[in-house]
C-alpha positions in Angstrom: -6.3 -16.9 -27.1 -2.4 -15.9 -26.9 -2.1 -12.8 -26.8 0.3 -10.3 -25.2 -0.2 -6.4 -26.1 2.0 -3.8 -28.3 5.5 -5.1 -26.6 8.1 -8.3 -27.2 10.8 -9.3 -25.2 13.8 -11.9 -25.7 12.3 -13.8 -22.2 9.4 -15.1 -21.2 6.2 -15.1 -18.8 6.8 -19.1 -19.6 -2.3 20.1 12.1 -5.4 19.8 15.2 -3.9 22.2 17.5 -4.3 21.0 21.4 -7.4 20.4 23.2 -8.6 19.6 19.4 -11.3 16.9 19.6 -10.1 13.6 18.1 -11.8 12.2 14.9 -12.9 15.0 13.4 -11.8 16.0 9.8 -9.7 19.3 8.5 -12.8 20.9 8.1 -13.4 20.9 12.2 -9.7 21.8 13.7 -7.0 20.2 10.8 -4.9 22.3 8.2 -6.3 21.2 4.5 -7.4 24.1 3.2 -6.2 26.1 -0.1 -2.5 27.2 1.4 -2.9 23.3 0.5 -2.9 23.0 -3.9 0.8 24.8 -4.1 2.2 22.6 -1.3 0.2 19.1 -3.2 1.5 20.7 -6.9 4.7 20.5 -5.6 4.9 17.3 -4.1 2.9 15.6 -7.1 5.5 17.3 -9.7 8.3 16.8 -7.7 7.2 12.3 -7.6 6.3 12.5 -11.6 9.2 14.1 -12.3 11.8 12.6 -10.4 10.6 9.1 -10.9 9.3 9.3 -14.2 12.8 10.7 -15.0 14.3 7.8 -13.8 11.2 4.8 -14.9 12.7 6.6 -18.2 16.2 6.0 -17.6 15.2 2.5 -17.2 13.0 1.5 -19.6 13.7 -1.3 -21.3 10.8 -3.7 -22.7 9.6 -6.2 -20.1 12.2 -5.6 -17.4 9.6 -3.6 -14.6 7.9 -6.8 -14.7 9.3 -8.3 -12.0 8.5 -11.0 -9.0 4.2 -11.4 -8.8 4.0 -8.4 -11.6 3.8 -10.7 -14.7 1.0 -12.6 -13.9 -0.7 -9.2 -12.2 0.2 -8.0 -16.1 -1.5 -11.2 -17.9 -4.4 -10.9 -15.1 -4.4 -7.2 -16.9 -4.6 -9.4 -20.6 -6.9 -12.2 -19.6 -9.8 -9.7 -18.6 -9.0 -7.3 -21.7 -8.9 -10.3 -24.6 -10.4 -13.2 -23.0 -12.5 -11.4 -20.7 -12.1 -14.1 -18.1 -9.7 -14.1 -15.2 -8.8 -18.1 -16.4 -4.8 -17.3 -17.4 -3.8 -20.9 -19.0 -3.8 -18.6 -22.2 -1.7 -16.2 -21.7 0.9 -18.5 -19.8 3.3 -20.5 -21.0 4.9 -23.9 -19.2 3.3 -26.7 -17.0 2.5 -26.0 -13.6 5.1 -26.8 -13.0 6.3 -24.0 -13.5 3.3 -21.7 -12.9 1.8 -23.8 -10.1 3.2 -21.7 -7.7 1.8 -18.5 -8.9 -1.3 -19.5 -9.9 -4.6 -21.4 -8.1 -6.7 -24.2 -9.8 -9.8 -23.4 -9.9 -12.5 -26.2 -9.6 -13.2 -26.2 -13.2 -8.9 -27.3 -13.9 -8.8 -23.5 -14.5 -5.5 -21.4 -13.7 -7.3 -18.2 -11.9 -5.0 -15.6 -11.0 -2.9 -16.5 -7.0 -2.9 -12.4 -6.8 -5.8 -10.3 -5.6 -6.9 -9.0 -8.8 -7.8 -5.1 -8.3 -4.6 -4.5 -9.6 -5.2 -6.0 -12.9 -9.6 -4.5 -13.2 -7.6 -1.4 -12.8 -4.8 -1.5 -15.4 -7.0 -3.1 -18.4 -7.7 0.7 -20.3 -4.1 1.2 -19.6 -3.0 -2.1 -21.1 -5.7 -0.6 -23.9 -4.0 2.5 -24.2 0.0 1.4 -23.9 0.7 -2.6 -24.4 2.0 -3.8 -20.6 3.8 -0.4 -20.1 0.0 0.3 -19.7 1.2 -1.1 -16.3 4.4 0.9 -15.3 2.4 4.8 -16.6 -0.3 2.9 -14.2 2.6 2.3 -11.5 3.8 5.8 -11.0 1.0 7.2 -11.3 -0.5 4.9 -8.0 3.3 6.4 -6.5 1.6 9.9 -6.8 -1.8 9.1 -5.9 0.4 7.9 -2.4 2.1 10.7 -1.8 -1.1 12.7 -2.2 -2.7 10.4 0.5 0.4 10.8 3.3 0.2 14.4 2.1 -3.4 14.3 3.3 -2.8 11.7 6.1 -0.3 14.3 7.2 -2.3 16.8 7.1 -4.9 16.2 9.9 -2.3 17.2 12.3 0.3 19.2 10.9 0.8 22.4 8.0 0.9 21.3 4.7 4.2 22.6 4.0 5.7 20.1 5.9 3.2 17.6 5.6 3.9 17.3 1.7 7.8 16.6 3.1 7.4 13.8 4.6 5.4 12.5 2.3 8.4 13.1 -0.6 10.9 11.6 2.1 9.1 8.9 3.3 8.8 7.9 -0.3 12.4 8.7 -1.5 14.5 7.5 1.5 12.5 4.3 2.1 12.3 0.8 0.5 9.2 2.2 -1.4 12.1 4.1 -4.0 12.8 0.3 -5.4 8.8 -0.4 -6.6 9.2 2.8 -8.7 10.1 0.6 -12.1 8.1 -1.9 -10.8 4.2 -2.6 -11.2 3.7 -3.5 -7.7 0.8 -4.4 -6.1 3.0 -3.2 -2.8 1.5 0.2 -3.9 -0.9 -0.2 -4.9 -2.4 -2.2 -1.4 -1.2 0.5 0.2 -2.7 3.5 -1.8 -5.8 2.0 -1.1 -5.6 1.0 2.6 -4.1 5.0 3.7 -6.9 6.6 0.8 -9.3 4.5 4.0 -7.1 5.5 6.6 -8.2 9.4 5.9 -11.7 8.6 5.1 -12.0 7.4 8.7 -9.4 10.1 10.0 -11.1 12.4 8.3 -15.6 11.3 9.4 -16.1 9.4 6.3 -17.0 6.2 8.0 -19.4 4.8 4.6 -16.4 5.4 2.6 -13.4 4.6 4.4 -15.1 1.4 5.2 -15.8 0.8 1.7 -12.1 1.7 0.7 -10.8 -0.5 3.7 -13.3 -3.3 2.2 -11.5 -2.7 -1.6 -8.0 -3.5 0.2 -9.2 -6.9 0.8 -9.3 -7.0 -3.6 -5.7 -5.4 -3.6 -4.3 -7.9 -0.3 -6.1 -10.3 0.7 -4.2 -10.1 4.5 -5.6 -6.9 4.8 -8.7 -8.1 5.5 -7.5 -8.0 9.3 -6.7 -4.6 9.5 -10.8 -3.5 8.9 -11.5 -4.7 12.7 -9.4 -1.7 13.6 -10.3 1.0 11.2 -13.9 0.1 12.7 -13.2 -0.2 15.8 -12.0 3.5 15.6 -15.5 4.5 14.4 -17.2 3.0 16.8 -14.8 3.9 19.4 -14.6 7.7 18.5 -18.4 8.3 16.9 -20.2 5.8 18.5 -22.0 2.4 17.4 -24.6 4.7 14.4 -20.8 5.9 12.5 -19.5 2.8 13.5 -22.4 0.2 11.3 -22.0 2.8 8.4 -17.7 1.7 8.1 -18.8 -1.3 8.2 -22.0 -1.6 6.0 -19.5 0.5 3.4 -16.7 -2.7 3.3 -19.2 -5.2 3.3 -19.6 -4.7 -0.5 -16.2 -5.4 -1.7 -16.3 -8.1 1.0 -19.8 -9.9 -0.4 -18.1 -9.5 -4.1 -14.5 -10.7 -3.1 -17.2 -14.0 -0.9 -18.8 -14.3 -4.3 -16.1 -14.8 -6.8 -14.4 -17.5 -4.2 -17.1 -19.3 -4.6 -17.6 -19.1 -8.5 -13.6 -20.2 -8.8 -13.1 -22.3 -6.1 -16.6 -24.5 -4.8 -16.7 -22.0 -1.4 -16.1 -18.5 -0.1 -14.1 -19.2 2.2 -11.6 -20.9 -0.1 -9.0 -18.1 -1.1 -6.6 -18.4 -3.9 -3.5 -19.1 -1.5 -5.2 -22.1 -0.7 -5.3 -23.7 -4.1 -1.4 -23.0 -5.0 0.7 -26.6 -6.6 3.5 -27.3 -5.7 6.0 -30.1 -7.7 7.3 -33.0 -4.6 8.8 -35.7 -5.9 7.1 -37.0 -8.7 3.9 -35.6 -7.7 2.3 -32.2 -7.8 0.8 -31.1 -4.9 -1.8 -28.8 -3.9 -1.0 -26.2 -0.7 -2.3 -23.3 0.6 -0.6 -20.8 2.7 -2.1 -20.6 5.4 0.5 -23.0 6.8 3.1 -20.9 5.7 3.5 -19.2 9.6 5.7 -21.0 11.5 8.4 -19.5 11.6 10.2 -17.9 14.6 8.9 -15.2 15.9 11.5 -13.1 17.4 14.3 -13.8 14.2 10.9 -12.9 11.9 11.1 -9.6 13.6 14.9 -9.1 14.3 14.7 -9.8 10.8 11.8 -6.8 9.5 14.0 -4.7 11.0 17.1 -5.4 10.9 18.1 -7.3 8.6 20.8 -6.4 5.6 18.6 -6.2 2.6 14.9 -7.0 4.0 14.7 -4.7 7.6 12.3 -1.8 7.6 15.6 0.6 9.4 18.6 0.2 6.9 16.4 0.2 4.0 14.0 3.2 5.4 16.2 5.5 7.0 13.7 8.8 6.7 11.8 6.4 9.5 13.8 7.7 11.7 11.6 11.5 11.1 8.4 9.7 12.9 9.7 9.0 16.2 10.6 12.8 18.1 7.4 13.4 16.3 5.3 9.9 17.7 5.0 12.1 21.6 3.6 15.6 19.7 1.4 13.0 17.9 0.2 11.1 21.0 -0.6 14.7 22.4 -3.3 16.0 19.8 -4.9 12.7 18.3 -4.7 9.8 20.6 -6.8 8.1 18.9 -5.7 8.6 15.3 -2.2 7.9 17.4 -3.5 4.6 18.4 -4.7 3.7 15.0 -1.7 4.2 13.4 0.5 2.6 15.6 -1.6 -0.4 16.4 -1.7 -1.5 12.4 1.7 -0.5 12.3 2.6 -2.8 15.7 0.2 -6.2 13.7 2.2 -6.0 9.6 5.1 -6.4 12.0 4.2 -9.0 14.0 2.1 -11.3 11.2 4.6 -11.0 8.6 7.2 -12.0 11.4 6.4 -15.6 10.9 5.7 -15.9 7.9 7.9 -17.7 5.9 8.5 -15.4 2.4 8.6 -12.3 4.9 11.8 -11.3 3.0 10.6 -12.2 -0.2 11.3 -8.7 -2.7 14.5 -8.0 -3.6 15.2 -4.5 -1.5 12.8 -3.7 2.1 10.1 -5.8 3.8 7.8 -5.0 1.7 4.7 -6.7 3.9 5.5 -3.7 6.1 5.0 -0.5 3.2 1.8 0.3 5.5 4.2 1.0 9.0 5.6 3.7 6.3 2.9 5.1 5.5 1.5 5.9 9.0 4.7 6.6 9.8 3.9 10.1 8.1 1.7 12.2 10.4 4.6 12.3 13.2 7.3 12.7 10.6 5.3 15.8 9.0 5.4 16.7 13.6 8.8 16.9 13.6 9.5 19.1 10.5 7.4 21.3 11.9 9.0 21.7 14.9 12.4 21.9 13.1 10.8 24.7 10.8 9.5 26.4 14.1 12.3 26.6 16.3 14.4 27.4 13.0 11.8 30.2 12.9 11.7 31.6 16.6 15.5 31.9 16.2 16.0 33.5 12.9 13.3 36.3 15.0 15.4 36.5 17.5 18.8 37.1 15.6 16.6 39.3 13.6 15.6 41.2 16.8 19.3 41.1 18.3 19.9 42.5 15.1 17.8 45.4 14.5 18.2 46.1 18.5 21.9 46.7 17.9 
């Protein structure tokens, strides 16, 4: 069955106060309350209106499916219409054309190289709207990510600074380049942030479940699971740590079972079965062999490259720097968790051959921007408090005069 629904185009797819307890949720000393409803609504409305308008202004059939996007979209199409993961019916051209973007199954099927959680979620959107449904889903993911960043920042800061920090980290970083797209980076970052929010609020089972699901959104996030589990053990003891492990176990077993069915082993992944053309032969390669670059050059590029570096493409992240000491003082374990996750991703992807495989910004470091939300919100809250103190002082001076 060779179906692409409803759209055609010329192209083809050929604040916890000082002294609060670390690891507890907002109900035990944080800022989340009914007062956060208005800032959250304002944040979500602004994101949807601003970036939704941008999408409408840019829209032209199929132009939003770039990079890996077409393969994610056609995985959803295959699930919807063929009820399988074999992409041979959707992709025109041979392995010479698509070998790098598919995983060759043990039975010769062309399985998705990329994780399948986002295409699964996209199925009802494709059913309702055709391929533009992937763009609708991407906008909703962006709005949900903004709210998740606000919720994460709200562990240490008041609602309005948290909402403003979330907005600035999206609008003032390379994340905005992923709006007109079907972005697995936004989706995987959303799942990760939701998992972190659950953990810091004391919902260890839910946190483990979300971090486990995150592996089905980005395979490399498997390496982030130990950080979350260690946080649960360190904050709340072995029982709660085991609860986080139990939560993650289900999604991990599902991923392993899928690997077994497609590739013959639970430990062989879709990134181990890619096909490249070398000379006159087609050769199977694994991404495990692509982490041999220079660590120093990789880190320098990830941070300072004019087009793909974090700092030139994400000036809003500088807001987090003044707030880091406040974050450490108020919630040291949460600060350590965020710093450890960010540093690990920076170092891990620095040696990856394709770390710069993005039109703009270091897409694999999107979670690093996300974990900057709490200290950025604290910086904004500190500024807000200083302005209020000066305004009160000026008002008092005027009244006494």
